[in-house]
C-alpha positions, 0 to 999 in steps of 0.5 A, spaced: 889 793 853 890 796 860 897 796 863 897 789 866 896 786 859 901 791 856 906 789 862 905 781 860 906 783 853 913 786 855 915 779 859 912 775 853 915 779 847 920 775 843 927 777 846 925 780 852 929 775 856 935 774 852 940 778 848 943 784 849 938 788 854 934 782 856 931 781 863 937 775 864 942 780 863 939 786 867 938 781 873 945 778 872 947 786 873 943 787 878 945 781 882 953 783 881 952 790 883 948 788 890 953 782 891 959 787 891 956 792 895 954 787 900 961 784 900 964 791 901 959 793 907 960 786 910 967 787 910 967 794 914 961 793 918 961 786 921 968 786 924 966 793 927 960 790 930 963 784 933 968 788 936 963 793 939 958 787 941 964 783 945 967 789 948 962 794 949 966 799 947 963 805 943 956 802 944 953 809 944 957 811 937 954 805 934 947 807 935 948 814 933 952 812 927 947 807 925 941 812 926 945 817 922 946 813 916 939 810 915 937 818 915 942 819 909 938 820 902 941 815 897 940 819 891 943 825 894 949 821 896 949 818 889 949 825 886 954 827 890 959 822 889 958 822 882 960 829 882 966 828 886 968 821 883 965 822 876 961 817 872 962 809 873 961 804 878 965 807 884 960 813 885 954 808 886 958 803 890 960 808 895 953 811 896 950 804 897 955 801 901 954 807 906 946 805 906 948 797 907 953 799 913 947 801 918 943 794 918 949 790 918 952 794 923 946 794 928 945 787 927 952 784 928 952 789 934 946 787 937 946 780 936 953 779 940 951 784 945 944 780 947 948 774 948 947 772 956 953 774 960 952 768 964 954 764 958 960 768 957 962 768 964 962 761 964 966 760 958 971 765 961 971 760 967 973 754 963 979 758 960 977 760 954 980 766 950 977 772 948 977 770 941 975 763 943 969 766 946 967 770 940 968 765 935 965 759 939 960 762 943 958 769 942 957 768 934 954 762 934 948 764 939 948 771 935 947 768 928 940 769 928 940 777 929 947 777 925 943 774 919 937 778 920 942 784 919 944 781 913 937 780 910 935 787 912 941 790 908 940 785 902 933 787 901 935 795 902 941 794 897 937 790 892 931 795 892 935 801 892 941 799 887 936 801 881 938 808 882 945 806 879 941 806 872 941 814 874 948 815 872 947 810 865 949 803 869 945 797 868 941 793 872 933 792 873 933 800 874 935 801 867 927 799 865 925 804 870 929 810 867 929 808 860 921 807 861 920 814 864 924 817 859 919 815 853 913 814 858 913 806 857 909 805 863 909 797 862 916 797 862 917 801 869 911 796 872 915 790 869 922 793 873 918 794 879 915 786 879 922 784 877 925 787 883 920 785 888 920 778 886 928 778 886 928 781 893 923 776 895 927 770 893 933 772 896 930 773 902 928 766 902 935 764 901 938 768 906 932 765 911 934 758 909 942 760 910 940 763 917 936 757 919 942 752 917 947 756 921 944 758 927 946 754 933 941 748 934 938 750 941 937 757 938 932 755 932 
């Protein structure tokens, strides 16, 4: 029996999907970690990106910061935070929030900055305040690029949150770490398949939300 047959046997084994340590439990843990990380990163990155994109201040800093954050090794950050903060959820959340900030910040900033200045000037000429210009003109027009950053961040986090199992937490990474420990390669392949399918489904859902929220003229 080859590895694909063994992987299929893993998925069809009694109790593989339900119960303690089953696929549904690991999926729920994986989504919970990913959602928490994306929420924290969005609360940090999106307001900063909106402000920089609207005012034009700090553009060079944002470009340099996003490039630097993308270059950071996530596993190295996780190890550093684990040594500093101890084992638990705080260390991996801190490490992965830093990973997620870069695409969120870049997408938000570039989306707002790309709005046609003529449109913004016309809004000012009509007497709209800066807040109204941002919320009623720039954000609706920038929504596709902002959601592009959200989709990018979501895919990166879902793929990378598997490393939380490295410090004995749950999620789909549990199958990778546990499978590697006992050389159970079908279990590791199953983890890869589950993460890939989850990332694909999340991307489809976010693409539909992006299309629904985009201004009609920008679809």
